[in-house]
C-alpha positions, 0 to 999 in steps of 0.5 A: 500500500502506497502512502502518497504525498502527505504535503499535498494540499488536497486529499483524494480517496487515498489509501485503499487496500488493493483488491479489498473484499470490503469496499463498503467499509473502506468507503465508510471509513473514508467518509468518516475521516472526511467528516471529522477532518475536512481541512487540509494539513497546515504544512507550513507550520510543520518545522522539525527544527523549530523548538516548542517555545517558538510556537505562537498562540495563533499557531496553537489555535490553528493546530487545535482548529485542524484537530477539532474533529478528532478532539470532539470524537475523543471527548464523546468517547471519554464521556461514553466510557464514563457514562455507560458503566455509571448508568449500568451500575445505576440500573443494576443497583437501583431497580425501581 
């Protein structure tokens, strides 16, 4: 499987398994990724020679905006990890 050009500003369907037996799952995964992260990667901000102290507040806000979809998914996941056992425990212990 070829990774392609990461610094390219527009992303296509990209990484698909050759001869995949599950094209529906591949399409669904790509649709989810396009929904969660529709913005292109801000390549101009990536400089591996730059120290962490040189990042400005604007750079950090732009990176957080780029990762906003993944942050929301992580927050929902953590909320579900906490709420589902708690609600289950309430239903088991407090049979009304």
